[in-house]
Rosetta silent file (secondary structure, phi, psi, omega in degrees, C-alpha in Angstrom):
SEQUENCE: MSTPTHLTRKGARRAEEILEATVRCLARDGYAAISLQRVAEEAGVPKRAIPYYFASRDGLLTHAAEHLISRLVDQILQAVAALEDAESIIDVGFEAFWAGLTHDRALLVAWLGLQTEAITNRSLAPAAATATDRLRRMFDGLVAGHLARGGQLAYPAQTIQVTTLAWVQGLALEWASNGTTPGLEDSIAVLRTWLKTAAHPDMVRSEPGGV
SCORE:     score description
SCORE:     0.000 S_00000001
   1 L     0.000  140.488 -179.231    0.220  -11.611   -8.743 S_00000001
   2 L   -92.403   -7.348  175.362    3.450   -9.705   -8.144 S_00000001
   3 L  -123.822  154.423  178.784    5.573  -12.113  -10.208 S_00000001
   4 L   -56.278  147.410 -172.581    5.003  -13.386  -13.773 S_00000001
   5 L   -91.084   -6.349 -175.396    2.694  -16.412  -13.868 S_00000001
   6 L   -90.488    3.233 -169.497    4.515  -18.454  -16.541 S_00000001
   7 L   -86.029  154.324  169.389    7.514  -19.309  -14.361 S_00000001
   8 L   -72.075  173.175  179.214    8.645  -22.582  -12.838 S_00000001
   9 H   -60.972  -41.943  178.410    8.949  -22.772   -9.056 S_00000001
  10 H   -64.644  -42.503  179.109   12.668  -22.012   -9.312 S_00000001
  11 H   -64.244  -37.845  178.658   11.989  -19.141  -11.698 S_00000001
  12 H   -64.173  -38.672  177.205    9.330  -17.724   -9.369 S_00000001
  13 H   -64.517  -42.056  178.831   11.848  -17.722   -6.502 S_00000001
  14 H   -63.912  -42.231  178.121   14.389  -15.921   -8.681 S_00000001
  15 H   -62.310  -39.866  178.356   11.792  -13.346   -9.749 S_00000001
  16 H   -62.718  -41.335  178.244   10.862  -12.819   -6.081 S_00000001
  17 H   -63.052  -38.978  179.094   14.528  -12.216   -5.212 S_00000001
  18 H   -66.346  -41.283  178.966   14.785   -9.651   -8.010 S_00000001
  19 H   -64.445  -42.527  178.067   11.676   -7.838   -6.759 S_00000001
  20 H   -62.114  -41.140  177.771   13.020   -7.751   -3.191 S_00000001
  21 H   -64.147  -36.986  178.907   16.315   -6.372   -4.504 S_00000001
  22 H   -63.956  -43.862  178.322   14.419   -3.744   -6.485 S_00000001
  23 H   -61.361  -42.555  178.845   12.562   -2.547   -3.389 S_00000001
  24 H   -62.250  -42.170  179.369   15.859   -2.291   -1.479 S_00000001
  25 H   -65.583  -41.574  179.539   17.424   -0.288   -4.312 S_00000001
  26 H   -61.302  -43.903 -178.858   14.416    2.010   -4.558 S_00000001
  27 H   -67.578  -36.877 -176.179   14.502    2.733   -0.835 S_00000001
  28 H   -83.287  -41.749 -168.795   18.257    3.313   -0.785 S_00000001
  29 H  -110.438  -16.850 -176.638   18.927    5.050   -4.105 S_00000001
  30 L    86.897  163.112 -174.844   15.609    6.493   -5.299 S_00000001
  31 L   -70.465  -34.951 -177.465   13.761    5.892   -8.549 S_00000001
  32 L   -63.516  -29.937 -175.674   15.915    8.118  -10.719 S_00000001
  33 L   -90.336   -3.688 -176.635   19.007    6.049   -9.927 S_00000001
  34 L   -70.563  131.388  173.921   17.408    2.669  -10.582 S_00000001
  35 L  -139.353  158.824  178.466   18.979    0.673  -13.414 S_00000001
  36 H   -61.589  -35.436  179.640   18.810   -2.967  -14.417 S_00000001
  37 H   -64.707  -43.574 -179.035   22.512   -3.274  -13.679 S_00000001
  38 H   -65.431  -41.748  178.477   22.133   -1.935  -10.155 S_00000001
  39 H   -65.599  -41.147  179.868   19.208   -4.239   -9.411 S_00000001
  40 H   -61.307  -42.369  178.214   21.088   -7.213  -10.877 S_00000001
  41 H   -64.330  -41.076  179.075   24.074   -6.538   -8.640 S_00000001
  42 H   -64.197  -38.284 -177.465   21.806   -6.213   -5.596 S_00000001
  43 H   -84.583  -14.527 -177.856   20.025   -9.465   -6.427 S_00000001
  44 L    72.662   37.018  179.509   23.219  -11.327   -7.362 S_00000001
  45 L  -128.396  160.074  175.186   21.975  -12.247  -10.840 S_00000001
  46 L   -65.137  147.146 -179.557   23.207  -11.498  -14.370 S_00000001
  47 L   -57.529  -35.833 -177.659   21.779   -8.301  -15.849 S_00000001
  48 L   -66.816  -15.488 -179.534   20.279  -10.275  -18.735 S_00000001
  49 H   -70.645  -29.926 -173.458   18.112  -12.219  -16.284 S_00000001
  50 H   -68.633  -47.290  176.019   15.926   -9.217  -15.472 S_00000001
  51 H   -60.620  -28.435  178.176   14.454   -8.654  -18.966 S_00000001
  52 H   -62.541  -41.517 -177.505   13.727  -12.387  -19.096 S_00000001
  53 H   -85.674  -34.443 -169.717   11.499  -12.115  -16.042 S_00000001
  54 H  -128.568    6.212  172.330   10.139   -8.579  -16.380 S_00000001
  55 L    71.661  -46.817 -174.655   10.692   -7.528  -20.018 S_00000001
  56 L  -157.721  172.881  175.988   11.878   -3.980  -19.266 S_00000001
  57 H   -61.044  -43.896  178.962   12.783   -1.476  -16.561 S_00000001
  58 H   -62.589  -40.399  177.271    9.205   -0.177  -16.563 S_00000001
  59 H   -63.138  -39.549  178.013    7.898   -3.729  -16.262 S_00000001
  60 H   -63.189  -45.869 -178.016   10.214   -4.368  -13.345 S_00000001
  61 H   -65.905  -37.482  178.470    9.099   -1.211  -11.535 S_00000001
  62 H   -64.663  -44.696  177.554    5.424   -2.005  -12.089 S_00000001
  63 H   -65.708  -37.692  179.320    5.848   -5.505  -10.674 S_00000001
  64 H   -64.832  -39.376  178.369    7.907   -4.132   -7.776 S_00000001
  65 H   -62.018  -45.666  178.710    5.155   -1.633   -6.938 S_00000001
  66 H   -65.248  -37.061 -179.106    2.545   -4.388   -6.848 S_00000001
  67 H   -62.623  -47.219 -175.260    4.917   -6.578   -4.855 S_00000001
  68 H   -71.482  -34.429  178.429    5.538   -4.069   -2.103 S_00000001
  69 H   -77.515  -33.860 -178.928    1.867   -3.096   -1.718 S_00000001
  70 H   -61.285  -34.714  177.692    0.623   -6.687   -1.953 S_00000001
  71 H   -60.395  -42.753  178.651    2.573   -7.573    1.170 S_00000001
  72 H   -66.381  -47.597 -177.577    0.686   -4.900    3.089 S_00000001
  73 H   -60.982  -43.631 -179.853   -2.692   -5.788    1.621 S_00000001
  74 H   -61.846  -39.446  177.921   -2.232   -9.491    2.355 S_00000001
  75 H   -61.725  -43.281 -179.200   -1.367   -8.703    5.992 S_00000001
  76 H   -65.625  -49.300 -176.468   -4.505   -6.621    6.390 S_00000001
  77 H   -64.121  -36.743  177.074   -6.862   -9.105    4.745 S_00000001
  78 H   -66.245  -38.770 -177.195   -5.477  -12.004    6.757 S_00000001
  79 H   -67.236  -33.210 -174.488   -5.846  -10.019    9.980 S_00000001
  80 H  -104.186    3.695 -172.030   -9.519   -9.144    9.379 S_00000001
  81 L   -55.600  -37.734 -175.662  -10.646  -12.306    7.587 S_00000001
  82 L   -94.414    4.300 -175.895  -12.634  -13.666   10.535 S_00000001
  83 L   -96.325  152.857 -178.964  -14.097  -10.324   11.641 S_00000001
  84 L  -127.646  -33.341 -177.789  -17.548   -8.984   10.819 S_00000001
  85 L   -83.822  144.171 -172.050  -18.241   -5.797   12.762 S_00000001
  86 H   -59.919  -41.363 -176.270  -16.921   -2.575   11.266 S_00000001
  87 H   -64.000  -42.075  178.673  -15.192   -1.281   14.384 S_00000001
  88 H   -65.908  -41.118  178.994  -13.122   -4.434   14.842 S_00000001
  89 H   -62.236  -41.975  179.356  -12.196   -4.491   11.156 S_00000001
  90 H   -65.219  -47.573 -178.504  -11.062   -0.863   11.333 S_00000001
  91 H   -63.354  -52.774 -176.225   -9.040   -1.373   14.530 S_00000001
  92 H   -69.692  -42.338 -179.567   -7.403   -4.653   13.555 S_00000001
  93 H   -63.299  -42.809  179.663   -6.970   -3.731    9.893 S_00000001
  94 H   -67.017  -39.549  178.411   -5.323   -0.411   10.654 S_00000001
  95 H   -59.632  -43.360  179.848   -3.018   -2.018   13.216 S_00000001
  96 H   -65.105  -42.134 -179.544   -1.903   -4.568   10.600 S_00000001
  97 H   -64.193  -48.877 -177.202   -1.423   -1.875    7.973 S_00000001
  98 H   -67.174  -38.604  177.531    0.532    0.455   10.221 S_00000001
  99 H   -62.544  -40.089  178.508    2.668   -2.352   11.615 S_00000001
 100 H   -64.343  -41.746  179.422    3.543   -3.427    8.087 S_00000001
 101 H   -64.934  -48.785 -172.140    4.541    0.091    7.073 S_00000001
 102 H   -82.212  -17.676  176.591    6.628    0.881   10.119 S_00000001
 103 H   -74.129  -34.551 -175.894    8.220   -2.576   10.398 S_00000001
 104 L  -119.720   89.328 -176.134    9.744   -2.346    6.927 S_00000001
 105 H   -64.583  -32.271  178.689   11.066    1.178    6.375 S_00000001
 106 H   -60.946  -41.502  177.817   12.481    0.239    2.968 S_00000001
 107 H   -62.423  -45.355 -178.361    8.995   -0.677    1.805 S_00000001
 108 H   -62.251  -47.229 -179.098    7.579    2.583    3.146 S_00000001
 109 H   -63.623  -40.176  179.214   10.252    4.761    1.543 S_00000001
 110 H   -63.594  -41.282 -179.798    9.876    2.925   -1.768 S_00000001
 111 H   -65.686  -49.444  179.733    6.094    3.407   -1.717 S_00000001
 112 H   -63.241  -40.559  179.178    6.244    7.107   -0.860 S_00000001
 113 H   -62.519  -39.201  178.234    9.037    7.665   -3.354 S_00000001
 114 H   -61.340  -45.128 -178.193    7.017    6.044   -6.108 S_00000001
 115 H   -62.100  -42.558 -177.131    4.017    8.289   -5.463 S_00000001
 116 H   -76.449  -40.741 -179.054    6.050   11.507   -5.541 S_00000001
 117 H   -63.941  -34.242 -176.488    8.358   10.575   -8.426 S_00000001
 118 H   -67.355  -18.265  179.424    5.398    9.639  -10.632 S_00000001
 119 H   -66.035  -40.858 -177.650    4.104   13.220  -10.490 S_00000001
 120 H  -103.599  -20.796  179.489    7.000   14.537  -12.577 S_00000001
 121 L  -110.684   95.060 -172.235    8.205   11.317  -14.206 S_00000001
 122 H   -67.704  -17.443  177.245    5.280   10.035  -16.221 S_00000001
 123 H   -67.009  -19.199  178.374    7.092    6.815  -17.115 S_00000001
 124 H   -90.833   -6.476 -177.101    6.512    5.801  -13.493 S_00000001
 125 H   -56.393  -43.134  178.706    2.768    6.548  -13.620 S_00000001
 126 H   -61.156  -40.134  179.173    1.783    2.937  -14.471 S_00000001
 127 H   -65.580  -43.081  178.849    3.785    1.598  -11.518 S_00000001
 128 H   -62.925  -41.465  179.556    2.303    4.200   -9.151 S_00000001
 129 H   -64.565  -37.495  178.627   -1.192    3.420  -10.417 S_00000001
 130 H   -59.709  -45.852 -179.292   -0.615   -0.303   -9.863 S_00000001
 131 H   -65.644  -45.779 -178.117    0.252    0.271   -6.204 S_00000001
 132 H   -66.654  -41.228 -179.980   -2.624    2.676   -5.581 S_00000001
 133 H   -62.682  -35.129  178.422   -5.162    0.504   -7.390 S_00000001
 134 H   -63.456  -41.107  176.896   -4.220   -2.466   -5.213 S_00000001
 135 H   -67.024  -41.379 -179.584   -5.026   -0.423   -2.115 S_00000001
 136 H   -64.609  -39.883  179.302   -8.253    0.880   -3.645 S_00000001
 137 H   -64.707  -38.923  176.599   -9.415   -2.632   -4.541 S_00000001
 138 H   -62.195  -45.936 -179.729   -8.757   -3.765   -0.982 S_00000001
 139 H   -60.951  -46.288 -179.868  -10.727   -0.811    0.357 S_00000001
 140 H   -60.105  -38.349  179.058  -13.613   -1.435   -2.056 S_00000001
 141 H   -66.046  -40.232  178.278  -13.736   -5.084   -0.970 S_00000001
 142 H   -66.300  -40.504  178.160  -13.907   -4.159    2.713 S_00000001
 143 H   -65.368  -42.855  179.350  -16.660   -1.628    2.044 S_00000001
 144 H   -60.343  -40.611  177.486  -18.605   -4.146   -0.048 S_00000001
 145 H   -63.833  -40.928  178.061  -18.391   -6.645    2.797 S_00000001
 146 H   -61.467  -45.336  179.754  -19.640   -4.035    5.269 S_00000001
 147 H   -68.165  -36.869  179.949  -22.624   -3.206    3.062 S_00000001
 148 H   -65.425  -26.648  178.317  -23.377   -6.883    2.397 S_00000001
 149 L   -87.452   10.464  177.826  -23.671   -7.429    6.143 S_00000001
 150 L    92.140    6.655  178.225  -26.326   -4.726    6.344 S_00000001
 151 L   -74.655  165.763  177.780  -23.997   -1.862    7.222 S_00000001
 152 L  -128.893  171.709  179.201  -24.362    1.677    5.935 S_00000001
 153 L  -124.839  141.763  178.594  -22.021    4.551    5.141 S_00000001
 154 L   -79.245  -22.488 -179.220  -22.189    8.129    6.358 S_00000001
 155 L  -135.453  165.061  175.811  -20.522    9.409    3.182 S_00000001
 156 L   -57.432  144.390 -177.060  -20.126    8.120   -0.383 S_00000001
 157 H   -56.444  -40.019 -178.743  -17.700    5.201   -0.565 S_00000001
 158 H   -65.530  -36.625  177.858  -15.390    7.068   -2.935 S_00000001
 159 H   -62.858  -44.000  178.868  -15.213   10.028   -0.550 S_00000001
 160 H   -64.598  -42.220 -179.543  -14.214    7.735    2.312 S_00000001
 161 H   -60.576  -51.977 -177.838  -11.697    5.953    0.104 S_00000001
 162 H   -63.006  -43.939 -179.937   -9.972    9.114   -1.131 S_00000001
 163 H   -62.022  -44.986 -178.238   -9.947   10.698    2.316 S_00000001
 164 H   -63.969  -46.874 -178.774   -8.540    7.581    3.973 S_00000001
 165 H   -64.243  -40.841  178.780   -5.767    7.046    1.424 S_00000001
 166 H   -64.447  -41.640 -179.596   -4.737   10.697    1.521 S_00000001
 167 H   -64.980  -44.889 -178.737   -4.712   10.686    5.321 S_00000001
 168 H   -64.058  -41.852  178.207   -2.697    7.454    5.506 S_00000001
 169 H   -62.155  -39.398  177.106   -0.118    8.725    3.024 S_00000001
 170 H   -64.545  -42.616  177.846    0.281   11.871    5.095 S_00000001
 171 H   -63.562  -40.669  179.832    0.706    9.856    8.284 S_00000001
 172 H   -64.169  -41.807  178.033    3.253    7.602    6.586 S_00000001
 173 H   -63.932  -41.156  178.217    5.262   10.596    5.383 S_00000001
 174 H   -61.430  -44.177 -179.591    5.182   12.109    8.874 S_00000001
 175 H   -65.882  -42.259 -179.998    6.433    8.859   10.407 S_00000001
 176 H   -63.350  -31.889 -177.487    9.196    8.465    7.810 S_00000001
 177 H   -84.150  -41.233 -169.502   10.345   12.040    8.488 S_00000001
 178 H  -126.599   -1.877 -178.348    9.976   12.325   12.260 S_00000001
 179 L    73.654 -166.807 -179.067    9.208    8.908   13.694 S_00000001
 180 L   -79.251  124.603  179.039    6.517    8.347   16.298 S_00000001
 181 L  -131.230  162.306  176.559    5.485   11.562   18.054 S_00000001
 182 H   -57.221  -39.077  179.128    2.529   12.496   20.286 S_00000001
 183 H   -64.065  -39.494  177.949    1.064   14.506   17.427 S_00000001
 184 H   -65.153  -44.133  179.626    1.295   11.540   15.067 S_00000001
 185 H   -62.380  -39.354  177.806   -0.355    9.240   17.582 S_00000001
 186 H   -64.072  -41.830 -179.253   -3.177   11.746   18.086 S_00000001
 187 H   -65.525  -39.135  176.405   -3.719   12.026   14.328 S_00000001
 188 H   -61.251  -42.589  179.224   -3.855    8.232   13.988 S_00000001
 189 H   -63.457  -39.305  178.853   -6.483    8.110   16.749 S_00000001
 190 H   -65.137  -42.416  178.527   -8.539   10.790   14.990 S_00000001
 191 H   -60.122  -45.717 -178.507   -8.390    8.884   11.697 S_00000001
 192 H   -64.674  -38.674  176.754   -9.573    5.679   13.329 S_00000001
 193 H   -64.746  -42.370  179.473  -12.430    7.492   15.053 S_00000001
 194 H   -62.437  -42.300  178.973  -13.438    9.150   11.784 S_00000001
 195 H   -61.121  -38.530  179.416  -13.471    5.813    9.965 S_00000001
 196 H   -67.944  -38.855  177.021  -15.768    4.366   12.623 S_00000001
 197 H   -68.893  -33.453  178.519  -18.186    7.280   12.332 S_00000001
 198 H   -64.381  -26.257  178.917  -18.092    6.932    8.531 S_00000001
 199 L   -89.411   -1.075 -179.206  -19.334    3.368    8.971 S_00000001
 200 L  -134.983   88.822 -177.572  -22.169    4.502   11.277 S_00000001
 201 H   -53.046  -35.946 -178.484  -24.366    7.231    9.731 S_00000001
 202 H   -62.594  -32.429  178.492  -26.348    7.694   12.969 S_00000001
 203 H   -66.674  -36.911  179.708  -23.164    8.745   14.787 S_00000001
 204 H   -71.735  -41.438 -177.670  -22.539   11.491   12.234 S_00000001
 205 H   -66.507  -27.402 -176.964  -26.133   12.723   12.271 S_00000001
 206 L   -82.553  -11.894  179.738  -26.118   12.995   16.050 S_00000001
 207 L   -83.254  152.248  175.177  -23.057   15.267   16.094 S_00000001
 208 L   -58.851  129.228 -179.787  -23.393   19.075   15.858 S_00000001
 209 L    78.656    6.056 -179.341  -23.228   20.002   12.204 S_00000001
 210 L   -68.556  163.652 -179.504  -23.576   16.373   11.151 S_00000001
 211 L   -84.431    0.000    0.000  -25.191   15.403    7.846 S_00000001
């Protein structure tokens, strides 16, 4: 859950508004400039309301990280819920993921900013880990479903996971910096093809130099 679970319905709406305001502030001002006062002004609530819902600045950032990634994850899982074959899941799931990223630039900038800021600012490490772990759990669930349906993998699941997340982050950074370009579109196509071969070991073995 991206909001505290002890809240009333009204309180949950207020917490959601604070999280949305936090994402907007992160995208506009960066993590270093984030303060409870700035978020409170953006959300239109008293500053004292934020510790009530999220305990501290670190707690707020951790919940905001989960909030912004959960929106993406939910879109992907809803899009692929009725699908069973790996190729369709990859095509539809990636389309949902990419559409979510590029539709909401504030979300994308906040996510990328969190990952980079956490490298030098260790107080942000828990928030960054929360966002990344949510993506990893989604990936692990999709892989588990593929294997449960009798599918196989050309590489270890962790290798596919790490490679995919690193590739997606690079593509997201490229899009945020330069927008859609022919080179970006080609790289996206290569990633999708690679994911499909990773889900079909025979395709990899039949290629020159395959395992």
